[in-house]
Structures are given as structure tokens and as C-alpha cells.
N, C-alpha and C positions, 0 to 999 in steps of 0.2 A: 781497103785494105793498104792504100800507100800511105794514107796519114798515120795510121799506127806503127806501119814500118819506118816510117820517117822517126816518128817519136822515139822509138825503141833505139834506133841506131844514135841517134842525138844522145840518147840516155847514157848508152853503152862508151860512146867516145869522150863525151864530156863531164860525166858523174861518175860512173863506175872503174873505169881502168884509171882514169888520172889520180884516183884516190890510192890504189894499189901501185902505180910506177913511184910514188912518192916514198914507199917505204923500202925502194932498193938499197942495201946494205952495201956501201962501197967497201968498207974496211974488212968485213968478215967474210963477206958474200952473201948470196941469197937474198932475203928480206927480212926486214924487222917481223919478228915473232908474234907481238902484241902490239893492239891499239885498244885501250881502254874505252871504256865507255864515254868517258869524258872526251875522248878524241886524242888523248896524250899518247903518244907513241913510247912504248918501252923498249927501248934499244938492247936491253938484255933480256927481252924475252925467250922463251927457249924455240926452235925451229924444228916443226915436224915434218915425217918422211912424206904424210898424205898431203900436207900444205905445199912443200916446196913442189911436189908432181902438180899439184891443182895449179900453182902458178905457171909452172912451166906448158900446159896445156892451156890454159887461158890464154896466155899470149901468142903460143904458137897457132892456136886457132882464131885469134883475132886476127894475127896477120893473115893468115889463110883466107879468109872472108873480107876483109876491108884492105889487104894490100898495104898497109900503113907500117912504114919502117920501122918506127920507134918501137911498135910490137915485137917485130922480129930481135930488135937488141935486146930488148927485155927477155924475150926467149932464151937468146944465147946465153945471158948472165945467170938465168935459171937454171940451164943447163950443166953450165960450169959447176954450180953449186951440187945439184943432185948427184954430178957422177964423181965429183971430186971429193965431198964430203959426208954427202948421205948414203952412198953407195959404199958397201962394205966387202973392199976388195979381198980380204983374207978369206971369210966364210961366205961372201957372196949375199945378195937381196938387199933391200933399203932398210935401215934402221925406222924404229918408231919414233925418235926424238934425239934431237941434238941440243946443246946449249948455244947461247947466242954466237960463241966463237966458231961452233961447227964441230965441237969434240963429243964423241957418243955420249949422252946420258941415260936415254933407255933403249937397251940393244936388242930388245924382242924385235922379231921378225912375223909380222902378220900378212895374212895373205890379201886381207883389204889392203894395206899398204903396198904390196908388192904389185896390185891390179892397177892402182893408180900410177906407178912407176910405167908400166906398160902403156896404160893410157895415154900418159903425157910422151914419154918417149917415141912412140908411134905417131903421133900428133907432129912433135919436132921433126921427124923423118918424113913426114909427109910434105912439111913446108921446105925444108934444108936439104933432102934428100943424103943426110950425113950419115953414112954406113955404119958408123960406129953405135949413133944413138940406135940403129936398127939392132945392131948385135947385141945392145945393152938389154933391148926390148925382149928379144927372143933366147938372151940368158935367163931372164926372169920368168918368161914363159915356162922354159924347161924345168926351172927351180918348182914352180907351181904345180906342173903336172907330175914331175918325180916325186916331189916329198911334200906337196900340199893336196894331194888328191887322194882320197880313201876309194881304191877300186872294187873292195867288197860292197861298199853300199852307196858308190856311185854319187859321192859328195865331195865338197872341197872343204878340207879343213880351216881351220881359223888361225891359231896362235901357237909360236914357237918361239926357243931361246935363241941367242945368236947363231949358235951352231946347230939349229934346225932341230933340236931335240923337241918334242911337241909337248907344250902346258894349257894349263887350264885356259878358256877363253875369255880371262878379265876383261881386255880391250875393249869387247864388242858385246858384251851381254848387259842387259840392265832388265829394272823390272824384279829384282830379286831371284832371277835364274842365272845359272852358267849355262851357256848354249853350246854343246858343241857343233853346232849346223847353224848356221844364221843366213836368212833369207836376204840380207846385205850385202855379204860377202859374194854370194852369187851372182847377185845382181851386178855386183862392180867388176865382176871377174868376166861376166858376159859382155858388158861396156869395154872393157879394156880390150879383149880379144876380138871384138867387134870393129875395135879402130885398127889394131894390128891388121886384122885380115883387109880392110880397106886400105892400110898402107903397104901389105904385103902378101896377096891371097895365096895360101897355101892348102893343100887338101886335107891335110892334117888340122888345121886352124878350122876349115869348117867342117870337119867331123867333131871337133871339141864344141863349137859353137850351136851345132845341130844336137849333140847332147844336153847342152846346157839348157836350150830350148824347151827340151824333152824333159829335162828335169823340173823345169819350173810347170810344164802341164802336169806332170805325174804326183809330183811330190808337195810342191808350194801351192800352187793356184786348187783352192778349195771349190770345185765344180758345183756344191750347192749354194755357198753363202757369195760365191764371186769374188771373195777377198784372198789375199795371199796370207799365209799363214807365216810366221815371223822367225819363231826360236824353236829348236828341235836340238832331241839327243841324238846319238850316234846311229841309231836305226830311225831316224825320221819320223820318230813320234814327236808332235807338237806338245810344247811345254806350258803354253800360256795363252790364253785367249786375249788376243790383242789385234787390232784393225789400227793397220797404221798407214792413214790415208794418203799422207805423201808421198811413203814408198810405193803404195799401190799404183798411183797415178805415175810417177816415176817409171816403175816398171812398165807399165803399158808402153809408152812409146820407146824406151831402151829395147825391149822385146822386139817390137815391131822395126825399130833399126837393124838389130840383127837377122830377123828373118828378111828382111829387104837386101840385107848387105850380101847374103849367101843364095838368095833369089828361092827361098823356100815357098813353097806352092801348098802346103798342109792346110787345111781349112781349119783345123783343131785350133792351131798356133794362131790364125786369124782371127778366128772366132775369140780365143782366149782374149787377145788385146783389147777386141772391142767390147766384150763382157766386161772387163775390168774398169774401162772407161766410163761406160754407164753407170756401172755399180757404183763409182764414186760420184757421178755427175749428176745421179736421182738419189743421194743419200742424204740423211742429216748432217753430213758432214760438211755440206755447203751451207753457209752460213747467210742470214739474210743481208750482210752488208757486203755480199759478193766473194768473200774469203772463204778458206778452206781449212778447218779445225785441224789440230795437229794428230791424235789418235783416239783410240778406246781402249781401256782395259776393262776386262770383262763390262760390267755396265757404266764404267765411269768413262764421261766423257772429258777429255783434256781440251780446252777451248782456244788455248795457245794460237795466235799465227806466227808460226815461226817463217824467217825469210824465205829458207830453200822449199819449204811444201809449196809456197804461191809461186814461187817462179818455175817449179818442175811441173805445176798442175798447168800451168798456161801451157807449156809445150805439150802435157799429154793430152790434152782438150784439144788444141790446134791439130795433132796428129790425129786424133779421133774423128776432128772434121774431116780431115782429108780421107780418111778411112770410109766414112759412112755419109757424108755430104749433109749429115743431120745439123741445121741451123742451131739448134740447142747448144752444142758445143761452142761455136761462135759466141752466144751470149755469156756464155761461163766465161769464156777467154777475157771478152769486155769487162765482167763483174771483177775479175781476179786483178786483171792490169789497172782498173779503176782505184781497186782497193790498196794495191801495193802502190801506186803512185802518191795516193794520198796518205799513208798510214807506216808503211814500211820501207819506203825512201826516207832517207834521213836528210831533212832540209836544213839542219845546222850548216853553219859554214865549215867547208873541208869534212863534211859528212859525206856516209855512203849508203847502207842500208842497216838499219836495226836488226840486231838478232832476233827480235820477237815482239810481238804487241801481245800483253795480257789480256785476259777476257775482260778486263776493264776498260780496256783502249788505251792505256799506258805503255810506253816503251818498257821492254824488261832491261834493267840496268845491267848489261851484260856486255862483257869486252866485243867490241865490232869487228876485230880481227885478231884471230888466235888459230892454235893448229889445226881446228876445224872448221875457221868461218875465213873464207877467201874469195878469189872472185869467180870460182869455176860454177856455181849455181846460177847465180846471177847473168854472170856474161854469157854462160852456156845458153840460158833463155832467150838471151838478145839475139847472139848468133844464130840460133835455130830458126828463130822467128825471122830475121832479116832473111836467111836462106830459103825459108818456106815461102815468103811473100813475094820472092824473086819472081 
């Protein structure tokens, strides 16, 4: 294990994080919003709420694990932009999108974005003990619980306008449906609340986290197929038959992280985590080259190898190994990392990771830095593996 740990640690500090550090915007704050496929930086690219939150989380967590001072300085820089520009001090919460100068461009408030704000601010608080950061995290938590939660159906809502009037969920719906409820948003609320609980454990947070795990068990996890359902109407009716392989294996370890954080011993939940991991690990989604396919809609397989899917799968299978001691999961980890190193990692001068590799083996010619692609998934994979292999 120590060879793998050393390799991953080296990759984090010499390849991933230096790429993103170079994007620090000294003039307008935050980080440049877009790096094109040809690795040219668009200094006038828009800056996303999810994006700056992921930068803040990544550099805060990197400092927590490695204690390298330069990461803490990057985290301070990200924090200033998040609370100074991305946070709406008039109507509260984080905007969806700003222009490159930091002026609001798309003022929707999405629960998904708010959850990343909590995730980032709580991580920053863990390493700085900055009480203001914890206050912002708690403010956003209270917004989600008071405005973004549907008590009748025990579900987290999705999209709102700037003043918190509910909107159709355009931002997080795909595949031709508009979903009132998404697994993705619930997963990232869970992840955010878990981190806030680690930063500042309260009885209320424990209760909300336990409720979220129960939602996954009762509403999202399909006990027959062992896959997670993806899109729902207001009453939790599934809207379309999708298997999102990356989200499933990511959910497996994030749910387990929540279970461990609050100290739950409910066997149903632990078995769900293990069942999801075996289901993906034994499925046709694991391809001959060791990679994990993206998704399946009805009978149609999408064989694109997406960067974040590989990163989350490595952590998910590592976690499953820790739960079961089944060597099968270590074999999957080795296969995924071998594939990722060779194909997903961008070996061009100044590159980071490609967005994805197409079914034909060629990199997708898509921006390698933009509001959805940040250091979060692959830096987190590195940090999780470093911590788990210690």
C-alpha cells in the first residue's frame, strides 16, 4: 500500500494542485473560471458558486492533510471571494454564477450550490477555527432547512430564484426530464451536513443526517436492483430508468462517511453501503480496461470514462474493502488507478486531468477547467486515499 500512497500523494502535490493554483485571479478575486481544452486560460470566464466552493474545500482539505502552508493561503483567497462576492448578503445564500469580475450573472439559488457552500465553509473552519466561516455555514444550513426542505414529502427541494421563490429545476435535470427531486442534490446535502457535523457536532445535525440516510434507504436505494434511483417527481415517483454508476459508488462511501461520523450502528444502512459497492463492482459497468463506464439510460450504455467517475470509484471501492476485507475491491482500485494514470491524467505540459475519454479511447475535447470541473473530485480521491492508507 505504501507505494500506492506515495504515488498518489506525489500526484496530488506535483500535478493536480499546482495546475489549479496557477489560476488564482489576483485582480478580480477567486480563480479564473475557464481553462480550455488546449490549456489556454480564459481570464474572462464566468465563476460558479459550486466552483468557488470546491476550490475552498479542496485547498482547506489539502492543508488539513498535508499541512503545506501554500494550500492554506489559497484557501484564504478562496474564502474571501466566496463570502465577499458569491454570497448574496441581501437575500442570503450563494449565487449560481458570477461574471469574471465577480458581478452576479445567474442569481438562482440552488440547494446543490448551497450544500457545497456548507461543505467548503465547514472544511475551512476545521483548519482555521474562523468563527465567521462557521456562522456562514450555519446560515446556509438554516436556509436549506427552512426554505429548501419539503416536510410533507421529506425531501430536499432543488432550485429557487434570488429571493427564494421556487423554480423548475432546470439546472440539475437531464435526460429530457425536469425533476422535482434529485439523488444528486440529496447526496451533496448529506456530504455537506456530514462535514458540518465533523466541524461542529450538534444534536440537530445528527438528526438531519440520520434522516438523510433513512431517505437514501427508503426512497432512493432500489432494494431489488441495488442501484440508486436518480430523478423523481414531488411525491418520490421515479421519472426515468437511469443507472448512474459513478453516483452510486460515490454515494456508497459518502453515506458510509455519514454513518461513521454520527456513530450509527443500524445494520440496514451498513448493508446498503456494501450492497451498492458490490453491485457496481460486479456489474457490466466495470470495463475490460479497468475503468468505470458513465451511465446507462434504459438499455443504452454510455461508455464514456468521465474523470470524476474514476476518482470517486477508487475511493468507493477502497471504502468497500475496509468494510468487507474482500480483496476483490483492492483489485478494482488497482485497475481504476492504472487506467486513470494512463488515460485520464493529462500528460501534456501544464495539463491536469481530461474531462473524459470517449468510447474510442480519445480524450473528449472539452474544457478542463470550468464551473463544474475543479480540483474537488480528484484532489479528494488523493486526500481520502492518503488518509485511508496511513
